[in-house]
MARNU-7740 format. One record per residue (C-alpha): residue in three letters; x, y, z. Coordinates in pm, whole numbers. Layout:
BEGIN
+-----+--------+--------+--------+
! res !     c1 !     c2 !     c3 !
+-----+--------+--------+--------+
! Ala !      X !      Y !      Z !
...
+-----+--------+--------+--------+
***
This chain:
BEGIN
+-----+--------+--------+--------+
! res !     c1 !     c2 !     c3 !
+-----+--------+--------+--------+
! Unk !   3251 ! -12727 ! -13876 !
! Unk !   3290 ! -12488 ! -13607 !
! Unk !   3667 ! -12484 ! -13540 !
! Unk !   3728 ! -12488 ! -13206 !
! Unk !   3428 ! -12396 ! -13108 !
! Unk !   3135 ! -12621 ! -12926 !
! Unk !   2730 ! -12517 ! -12968 !
! Unk !   2421 ! -12646 ! -12836 !
! Unk !   2093 ! -12512 ! -12941 !
! Unk !   1831 ! -12411 ! -12922 !
! Unk !   1839 ! -12231 ! -12591 !
! Unk !   1673 ! -12379 ! -12317 !
! Unk !   1322 ! -12360 ! -12334 !
! Unk !   1343 ! -12180 ! -12662 !
! Unk !   1333 ! -12246 ! -13032 !
! Unk !   1682 ! -12059 ! -13110 !
! Unk !   1962 ! -11968 ! -13035 !
! Unk !   2304 ! -12162 ! -12916 !
! Unk !   2526 ! -12231 ! -12579 !
! Unk !   2888 ! -12233 ! -12710 !
! Unk !   3178 ! -12323 ! -12528 !
! Unk !   3536 ! -12326 ! -12615 !
! Unk !   3614 ! -12699 ! -12695 !
! Unk !   3829 ! -12821 ! -12424 !
! Unk !   3779 ! -12569 ! -12172 !
! Unk !   3869 ! -12256 ! -12072 !
! Unk !   3819 ! -11938 ! -11923 !
! Unk !   3816 ! -11582 ! -12084 !
! Unk !   4107 ! -11536 ! -12199 !
! Unk !   4121 ! -11871 ! -12416 !
! Unk !   3823 ! -11821 ! -12535 !
! Unk !   3891 ! -11472 ! -12666 !
! Unk !   4217 ! -11567 ! -12789 !
! Unk !   4062 ! -11880 ! -13003 !
! Unk !   3784 ! -11640 ! -13147 !
! Unk !   4080 ! -11420 ! -13249 !
! Unk !   4203 ! -11679 ! -13414 !
! Unk !   3919 ! -11821 ! -13584 !
! Unk !   3772 ! -11448 ! -13684 !
! Unk !   3457 ! -11637 ! -13896 !
! Unk !   3361 ! -11858 ! -13610 !
! Unk !   3194 ! -11703 ! -13398 !
! Unk !   2980 ! -11440 ! -13582 !
! Unk !   2853 ! -11784 ! -13834 !
! Unk !   2767 ! -11959 ! -13504 !
! Unk !   2581 ! -11622 ! -13470 !
! Unk !   2398 ! -11616 ! -13782 !
! Unk !   2308 ! -11969 ! -13782 !
! Unk !   2168 ! -11913 ! -13419 !
! Unk !   1895 ! -11661 ! -13574 !
! Unk !   2117 ! -11401 ! -13390 !
! Unk !   2152 ! -11502 ! -13023 !
! Unk !   2470 ! -11646 ! -12868 !
! Unk !   2487 ! -11776 ! -12474 !
! Unk !   2879 ! -11817 ! -12330 !
! Unk !   2910 ! -11934 ! -11956 !
! Unk !   3151 ! -11877 ! -11707 !
! Unk !   3326 ! -11557 ! -11809 !
! Unk !   3338 ! -11433 ! -11472 !
! Unk !   3737 ! -11300 ! -11556 !
! Unk !   3609 ! -11065 ! -11783 !
! Unk !   3487 ! -10856 ! -11460 !
! Unk !   3910 ! -10769 ! -11395 !
! Unk !   3979 ! -10777 ! -11712 !
! Unk !   3718 ! -10561 ! -11929 !
! Unk !   3954 ! -10538 ! -12236 !
! Unk !   3885 ! -10926 ! -12282 !
! Unk !   3501 ! -10783 ! -12359 !
! Unk !   3632 ! -10539 ! -12597 !
! Unk !   3886 ! -10773 ! -12773 !
! Unk !   3607 ! -11032 ! -12858 !
! Unk !   3329 ! -10738 ! -12919 !
! Unk !   3573 ! -10644 ! -13197 !
! Unk !   3513 ! -11038 ! -13395 !
! Unk !   3183 ! -10856 ! -13487 !
! Unk !   3217 ! -10604 ! -13648 !
! Unk !   3483 ! -10274 ! -13732 !
! Unk !   3312 ! -10064 ! -13500 !
! Unk !   3300 ! -10090 ! -13125 !
! Unk !   3148 !  -9793 ! -13003 !
! Unk !   3304 !  -9543 ! -12802 !
! Unk !   3062 !  -9395 ! -12544 !
! Unk !   3255 !  -9089 ! -12440 !
! Unk !   3237 !  -8963 ! -12824 !
! Unk !   2849 !  -9036 ! -12797 !
! Unk !   2734 !  -8858 ! -12569 !
! Unk !   2665 !  -9081 ! -12278 !
! Unk !   2666 !  -8990 ! -11942 !
! Unk !   3006 !  -9004 ! -11796 !
! Unk !   2884 !  -9206 ! -11486 !
! Unk !   2716 !  -9493 ! -11693 !
! Unk !   3070 !  -9495 ! -11911 !
! Unk !   3346 !  -9787 ! -11762 !
! Unk !   3657 !  -9558 ! -11598 !
! Unk !   3913 !  -9731 ! -11791 !
! Unk !   3753 !  -9936 ! -12112 !
! Unk !   3481 !  -9661 ! -12272 !
! Unk !   3343 !  -9900 ! -12555 !
! Unk !   3163 ! -10036 ! -12221 !
! Unk !   2817 !  -9897 ! -12118 !
! Unk !   2758 !  -9965 ! -11752 !
! Unk !   2408 ! -10103 ! -11656 !
! Unk !   2347 ! -10062 ! -11284 !
! Unk !   2116 !  -9945 ! -11013 !
! Unk !   2426 !  -9901 ! -10797 !
! Unk !   2643 !  -9585 ! -10796 !
! Unk !   2740 !  -9399 ! -10961 !
! Unk !   2497 !  -9547 ! -11282 !
! Unk !   2178 !  -9561 ! -11042 !
! Unk !   1974 !  -9684 ! -11331 !
! Unk !   1643 !  -9811 ! -11170 !
! Unk !   1494 ! -10130 ! -11326 !
! Unk !   1162 ! -10152 ! -11518 !
! Unk !    811 ! -10161 ! -11367 !
! Unk !    617 ! -10479 ! -11317 !
! Unk !    400 ! -10592 ! -11538 !
! Unk !      2 ! -10519 ! -11449 !
! Unk !    -83 ! -10787 ! -11304 !
! Unk !    292 ! -10942 ! -11231 !
! Unk !    228 ! -11276 ! -11373 !
! Unk !      8 ! -11391 ! -11655 !
! Unk !   -326 ! -11558 ! -11524 !
! Unk !   -123 ! -11938 ! -11583 !
! Unk !    141 ! -11771 ! -11373 !
! Unk !    432 ! -11767 ! -11579 !
! Unk !    628 ! -11444 ! -11643 !
! Unk !    466 ! -11237 ! -11873 !
! Unk !    630 ! -11184 ! -12225 !
! Unk !    351 ! -11101 ! -12497 !
! Unk !    306 ! -10721 ! -12568 !
! Unk !    114 ! -10557 ! -12414 !
! Unk !    135 ! -10744 ! -12153 !
! Unk !    436 ! -10655 ! -12124 !
! Unk !    653 ! -10396 ! -12199 !
! Unk !    951 ! -10224 ! -12274 !
! Unk !   1038 ! -10414 ! -12630 !
! Unk !   1278 ! -10308 ! -12833 !
! Unk !   1645 ! -10289 ! -13057 !
! Unk !   1915 ! -10140 ! -12945 !
! Unk !   1943 !  -9789 ! -13077 !
! Unk !   1722 !  -9789 ! -13339 !
! Unk !   1656 !  -9445 ! -13350 !
! Unk !   2034 !  -9407 ! -13507 !
! Unk !   2042 !  -9447 ! -13905 !
! Unk !   2231 !  -9670 ! -13967 !
! Unk !   2129 !  -9920 ! -13675 !
! Unk !   2384 ! -10099 ! -13457 !
! Unk !   2483 ! -10420 ! -13600 !
! Unk !   2551 ! -10611 ! -13247 !
! Unk !   2534 ! -10653 ! -12885 !
! Unk !   2755 ! -10809 ! -12600 !
! Unk !   2604 ! -10848 ! -12253 !
! Unk !   2857 ! -10967 ! -11955 !
! Unk !   2705 ! -11016 ! -11645 !
! Unk !   2878 ! -10925 ! -11390 !
! Unk !   2695 ! -10900 ! -11066 !
! Unk !   2339 ! -11046 ! -11195 !
! Unk !   2038 ! -10994 ! -10878 !
! Unk !   1907 ! -11389 ! -10817 !
! Unk !   1780 ! -11595 ! -11072 !
! Unk !   1312 ! -11491 ! -11126 !
! Unk !   1396 ! -11192 ! -11133 !
! Unk !   1588 ! -10874 ! -11358 !
! Unk !   1581 ! -11189 ! -11634 !
! Unk !   1618 ! -11031 ! -12016 !
! Unk !   1377 ! -11143 ! -12306 !
! Unk !   1480 ! -11249 ! -12656 !
! Unk !   1257 ! -11233 ! -12927 !
! Unk !   1297 ! -11365 ! -13318 !
! Unk !   1212 ! -11182 ! -13548 !
! Unk !   1287 ! -11388 ! -13841 !
! Unk !   1075 ! -11682 ! -13735 !
! Unk !    812 ! -11478 ! -13604 !
! Unk !    809 ! -11306 ! -13985 !
! Unk !    795 ! -11642 ! -14162 !
! Unk !    514 ! -11707 ! -13918 !
! Unk !    292 ! -11437 ! -14094 !
! Unk !    -27 ! -11505 ! -14275 !
! Unk !     77 ! -11413 ! -14688 !
! Unk !   -136 ! -11087 ! -14700 !
! Unk !     36 ! -10927 ! -14406 !
! Unk !    377 ! -11017 ! -14502 !
! Unk !    300 ! -10829 ! -14853 !
! Unk !    112 ! -10486 ! -14682 !
! Unk !    435 ! -10428 ! -14458 !
! Unk !    648 ! -10539 ! -14744 !
! Unk !    844 ! -10157 ! -14801 !
! Unk !    708 !  -9981 ! -14503 !
! Unk !    909 !  -9812 ! -14285 !
! Unk !    816 !  -9717 ! -13881 !
! Unk !    942 !  -9416 ! -13762 !
! Unk !   1221 !  -9446 ! -13438 !
! Unk !   1301 !  -9178 ! -13208 !
! Unk !   1495 !  -9151 ! -12885 !
! Unk !   1296 !  -9229 ! -12594 !
! Unk !   1352 !  -8898 ! -12423 !
! Unk !   1265 !  -8746 ! -12681 !
! Unk !    895 !  -8613 ! -12546 !
! Unk !    748 !  -8897 ! -12830 !
! Unk !    629 !  -9172 ! -12653 !
! Unk !    290 !  -9300 ! -12676 !
! Unk !    159 !  -9185 ! -12316 !
! Unk !    312 !  -8789 ! -12385 !
! Unk !    114 !  -8786 ! -12727 !
! Unk !   -223 !  -8933 ! -12614 !
! Unk !   -163 !  -8693 ! -12284 !
! Unk !   -156 !  -8387 ! -12530 !
! Unk !    181 !  -8280 ! -12351 !
! Unk !    419 !  -8073 ! -12649 !
! Unk !    699 !  -8247 ! -12818 !
! Unk !   1020 !  -8031 ! -12737 !
! Unk !   1217 !  -7916 ! -12977 !
! Unk !   1501 !  -8190 ! -13158 !
! Unk !   1879 !  -8151 ! -13190 !
! Unk !   1996 !  -8230 ! -13548 !
! Unk !   2083 !  -8558 ! -13365 !
! Unk !   1728 !  -8668 ! -13230 !
! Unk !   1554 !  -8654 ! -13527 !
! Unk !   1306 !  -8937 ! -13605 !
! Unk !   1463 !  -9177 ! -13823 !
! Unk !   1272 !  -9402 ! -14030 !
! Unk !   1375 !  -9805 ! -14076 !
! Unk !   1251 ! -10091 ! -14244 !
! Unk !    933 ! -10292 ! -14048 !
! Unk !   1103 ! -10586 ! -14253 !
! Unk !   1478 ! -10591 ! -14226 !
! Unk !   1669 ! -10874 ! -14457 !
! Unk !   1983 ! -10946 ! -14264 !
! Unk !   2300 ! -10803 ! -14471 !
! Unk !   2478 ! -11180 ! -14437 !
! Unk !   2150 ! -11433 ! -14466 !
! Unk !   1954 ! -11244 ! -14648 !
! Unk !   1724 ! -11353 ! -14398 !
! Unk !   1365 ! -11102 ! -14364 !
! Unk !   1256 ! -11001 ! -13985 !
! Unk !   1052 ! -10834 ! -13809 !
! Unk !   1229 ! -10496 ! -13693 !
! Unk !    992 ! -10308 ! -13474 !
! Unk !   1018 ! -10142 ! -13109 !
! Unk !    705 ! -10012 ! -12945 !
! Unk !    601 !  -9729 ! -12627 !
! Unk !    989 !  -9653 ! -12590 !
! Unk !   1182 !  -9622 ! -12905 !
! Unk !    829 !  -9515 ! -13126 !
! Unk !    809 !  -9185 ! -13277 !
! Unk !    383 !  -9155 ! -13211 !
! Unk !    315 !  -8839 ! -13291 !
! Unk !    502 !  -8831 ! -13685 !
! Unk !    405 !  -9240 ! -13723 !
! Unk !    504 !  -9526 ! -13610 !
! Unk !    504 !  -9596 ! -13960 !
! Unk !    506 !  -9394 ! -14246 !
! Unk !    224 !  -9333 ! -14484 !
! Unk !    -77 !  -9451 ! -14230 !
! Unk !   -225 !  -9213 ! -13993 !
! Unk !    -56 !  -9160 ! -13711 !
! Unk !    -83 !  -9029 ! -13389 !
! Unk !   -133 !  -9302 ! -13048 !
! Unk !   -401 !  -9509 ! -13190 !
! Unk !   -441 !  -9434 ! -13567 !
! Unk !   -372 !  -9708 ! -13802 !
! Unk !     -6 !  -9706 ! -13819 !
! Unk !    -40 !  -9777 ! -13428 !
! Unk !   -305 ! -10028 ! -13475 !
! Unk !    -65 ! -10197 ! -13710 !
! Unk !    218 ! -10194 ! -13469 !
! Unk !     35 ! -10357 ! -13197 !
! Unk !   -109 ! -10664 ! -13406 !
! Unk !    319 ! -10681 ! -13491 !
! Unk !    428 ! -10631 ! -13169 !
! Unk !    151 ! -10891 ! -13019 !
! Unk !    234 ! -11162 ! -13249 !
! Unk !    638 ! -11109 ! -13264 !
! Unk !    650 ! -11173 ! -12861 !
! Unk !    444 ! -11492 ! -12872 !
! Unk !    575 ! -11693 ! -12566 !
! Unk !    699 ! -11935 ! -12880 !
! Unk !    881 ! -11686 ! -13049 !
! Unk !   1067 ! -11651 ! -12691 !
! Unk !   1363 ! -11728 ! -12494 !
! Unk !   1406 ! -11579 ! -12121 !
! Unk !   1689 ! -11598 ! -11975 !
! Unk !   1808 ! -11632 ! -11620 !
! Unk !   2144 ! -11425 ! -11573 !
! Unk !   2426 ! -11648 ! -11341 !
! Unk !   2747 ! -11436 ! -11282 !
! Unk !   2984 ! -11456 ! -11604 !
! Unk !   2744 ! -11498 ! -11863 !
! Unk !   2803 ! -11345 ! -12182 !
! Unk !   2483 ! -11319 ! -12397 !
! Unk !   2546 ! -11214 ! -12741 !
! Unk !   2229 ! -11058 ! -12972 !
! Unk !   2205 ! -10908 ! -13333 !
! Unk !   1965 ! -10633 ! -13307 !
! Unk !   1874 ! -10722 ! -13730 !
! Unk !   1677 ! -10951 ! -13621 !
! Unk !   1568 ! -10979 ! -13239 !
! Unk !   1366 ! -10783 ! -12999 !
! Unk !   1466 ! -10786 ! -12651 !
! Unk !   1300 ! -10656 ! -12308 !
! Unk !   1427 ! -10618 ! -11969 !
! Unk !   1221 ! -10752 ! -11625 !
! Unk !   1179 ! -10590 ! -11310 !
! Unk !   1408 ! -10680 ! -10979 !
! Unk !   1360 ! -10563 ! -10648 !
! Unk !   1622 ! -10296 ! -10651 !
! Unk !   1611 ! -10150 ! -10299 !
! Unk !   1738 ! -10472 ! -10191 !
! Unk !   1971 ! -10635 ! -10496 !
! Unk !   2239 ! -10451 ! -10661 !
! Unk !   2316 ! -10539 ! -11039 !
! Unk !   2604 ! -10436 ! -11248 !
! Unk !   2628 ! -10560 ! -11669 !
! Unk !   2812 ! -10432 ! -11884 !
! Unk !   2733 ! -10379 ! -12271 !
! Unk !   2934 ! -10325 ! -12608 !
! Unk !   2760 ! -10236 ! -12956 !
! Unk !   2894 ! -10328 ! -13285 !
! Unk !   2842 ! -10130 ! -13579 !
! Unk !   2955 ! -10186 ! -13956 !
! Unk !   2686 ! -10450 ! -14197 !
! Unk !   2371 ! -10244 ! -14129 !
! Unk !   2332 ! -10347 ! -14453 !
! Unk !   2247 ! -10215 ! -14847 !
! Unk !   1978 ! -10006 ! -14733 !
! Unk !   2215 !  -9758 ! -14552 !
! Unk !   2484 !  -9834 ! -14832 !
! Unk !   2722 !  -9450 ! -14750 !
! Unk !   2490 !  -9283 ! -14580 !
! Unk !   2629 !  -9090 ! -14248 !
! Unk !   2550 !  -9141 ! -13924 !
! Unk !   2241 !  -8935 ! -13797 !
! Unk !   2365 !  -8978 ! -13452 !
! Unk !   2626 !  -8813 ! -13449 !
! Unk !   2680 !  -8495 ! -13175 !
! Unk !   2838 !  -8340 ! -13465 !
! Unk !   2570 !  -8399 ! -13684 !
+-----+--------+--------+--------+
***
């Protein structure tokens, strides 16, 4: 039963995900009110859809940002207040501090990722598979405990054909691994760190000395195989160049460094995870709201023509149920840690 909601899945061109709508119609306010009346429904649909939901027609949230906050609270007990966690003030919504503003427009001025090289695959398609496509990650994996759910609203998207968001299904990718590789990675931890820590792969290869890290910036181990705390499903949980520690990692217990045994294993896993048949490509329309589960998905942003196009997206981050492996842990990422 889906209560007041209808769901159609998988998403177009993908093998996972679901598009949710309010039965009988209605805008953002009506949908949020229904979700609050049935607080278990949307989280259950998210789990059933391997961690990815699309809701269209949410333009009203741009004028009523508190609606996005209310919906976020359906998915967990903690919605991050970015004013309290070190986010630059220009990237925080002026009246709802739980909203992180992702935009190339002032006052944010965040540049899009570069085009892949080459910009298209040999058959003319959008590149999705690593290492042709870079930038695959799961949100804030450099924290322990890491967050659960992200909600991303298209306030002002760029035209379709650019500025897409890619999602890869870590559950299906894990299930498709050969049994000997499943056995090899069980119990291994990747070492994650923030992209500004100076431990990126290219910096380590160049011999650039790493900078000293504050306590809240220190690399954090995360399981390569993450067990979902609700469904019990196993999923691959890893990032690539930007959020792995290529100095002491990227995989603990294996030869470290940018080209060591750990690096080779991570490259193989990331290439496997981002194969076309595990990936959904979202082309944004104004009012689209995408909800994803960081515990079982990775995602990547794509290039857009920032010299010609303005883009404004809002994100919230929900935490509170990382799983038994994190029980009782203090938050590594608090500035007071």
